[in-house]
C-alpha positions, 0 to 999 in steps of 0.5 A: 833798734829794728823798727817795724815796718808799716804802710805809710798811707791809707786812703781815708776812703778805707772806713775801717779806719774811721771812728764808728762812734762820731754820729748823731747818737754820739752828739744825743748822749754828749747832749744829755750828759752835759748837764749832770756833768756840769752840776756834779762839778759846780756841786761836789768836784770843783772844791776837792780838787782846788782844796787838794791841788792847794795842799799838794802845792803848800807841801810841796814849793815850785810845783807846777801842775796842769792837765795835759789832755782835754777837748774843746767844742773844735773837735768832740768836747762839749764846752768852749776854750774859754769855759775850759780855760776859766775852770782850770784857773778857778781849780788852781791849775798852773797850765792846761793843754787842749787837745782838740782830734785832727782825725782824717774825714772827721776832725780836720786841721782847721778846727786845729788852727781856729782853735789855737787862735781862740786860745791865743785871743783867750789867753791875751784878753783875760779878764778873771779875777784869777791869774791867767792860765798857761797855754800849749798849742797841741792836738791829738791825732788819729794815725794807724796805730793809734792816737798820738798828742802832740804839744808843741812851744807856747811861741807857736801860737803866733805861728798857726799858719806854718802848723796848718801847712805842716799838718794839711795833707793829713786831712783825708789820710791815716799815717804812721806816728813813725812819719808825724813825730818829726814834723813837730821839730821846727815847732820845739814839740814833744809827743806824747802817747795817750791812753796805751793798750785801751781797744776800741774798733779802730787805731785807738790806745797804742800797745806798749809792745809796738811802742818799745819796738818803734818809738823808744827815742822819737816818742816823749811821754806816755799816760801813765794815769787817766781819770778818764779811762779809769787806768793807774800804770808804770808805763813810763818806767818800763819804756824810759818816758816821760810819765804823764797824768791827765784826764781826756776830759770831754765834758770839762768835768774830770780835768785836774782829777789827774795831772803831770807834775813838773819842778818849776825850780829846775825846769821853765816849762812842760816842754823842757820836763817831759824832755827830760823825763823829769814828770810826774803824773798824779791822781788829784782826785778820784771818788767819782770812780766807781760812778765814772765806770758805769758811765763808761758803759752807758756813755 
C-alpha cells in the first residue's frame, strides 16, 4: 500500500488550521441552547431512549451498547463529567466514552488529563442507585487530515502521567494521523475516524478516499452513524473497519440516540470488539432529527 506523503508538523501559528468557531459567539450559542436541550431531554428524549434500549437488550441478551463520542466541559461540551455519567447510566447504557478535544492552541493535554482524573474519581465514588457506568479514557484529536478519536484501555486511568508525556508535544502543533496512531500502542488503544466527509473550514471530517489510501491497517473503526451530524452510511463495509455509532453530543442531549453495540458473550470490552471488527452501529432514537437539522443551521 502506497501511503500519501503528508507534512509531519504544521506550526500552530498557521491559523488556517485552527478552528474558527471557538470564540465568544460560540459559547453564547451554547449557553442559549443548554436549557432547551435539558428540557428536551427530561421531557421527551430520555424516556424514549431508555425504552428503546430496554427493548434492544430484551431482544438480544448479552448485547452491550454505549456512547463512543461525546464532550464535557473540559473541552467544548456544556455538561460535567458526572452529569454525563449519571445520564448514561439512567438511560441504560453500559458504557460511555467522553472524547474531549485535544486541539493545538485551544484545548491542551492538561484538559484531557484533568478530565480523565475526574472520570476515574466518579466511577470509584459512584453513589447513584443505578449500576456504575463503564468508562474508557479517550480524547478527540485535531490532526492535519481531520479529527481522530483515540480510545485507551480502561486501566490507563491510572496512567495519566504517561498519557500526558506521550501527547503533550501536540499541544501547539498539528501532525498527521500517520504520526498519531502509533502512539496509542503502549496504552492498548484503538483509533476511530469520527464524522468522515463532514466539511468545515478547517480539517474536520477525513475524506474516505484518503482513509482508504493511507489508513487501512492502521485505523480501527469509523462512524457509520452520527445522530449529531445527521447521517447514516456504510463506510465500515466499504473500508473493512469496525462500525461505530455515536452522537458527538455536546449538550448531554443526544447521548444514546445512536450507539455502538457488541456481543458481551464474545468480547470482554469495546476495544476487543472493535479490533475484531465485530461491532454494530445502531440508531436508537431519531424522532428529533428534523428539529436537529434546523438547529444545525442556527447553532
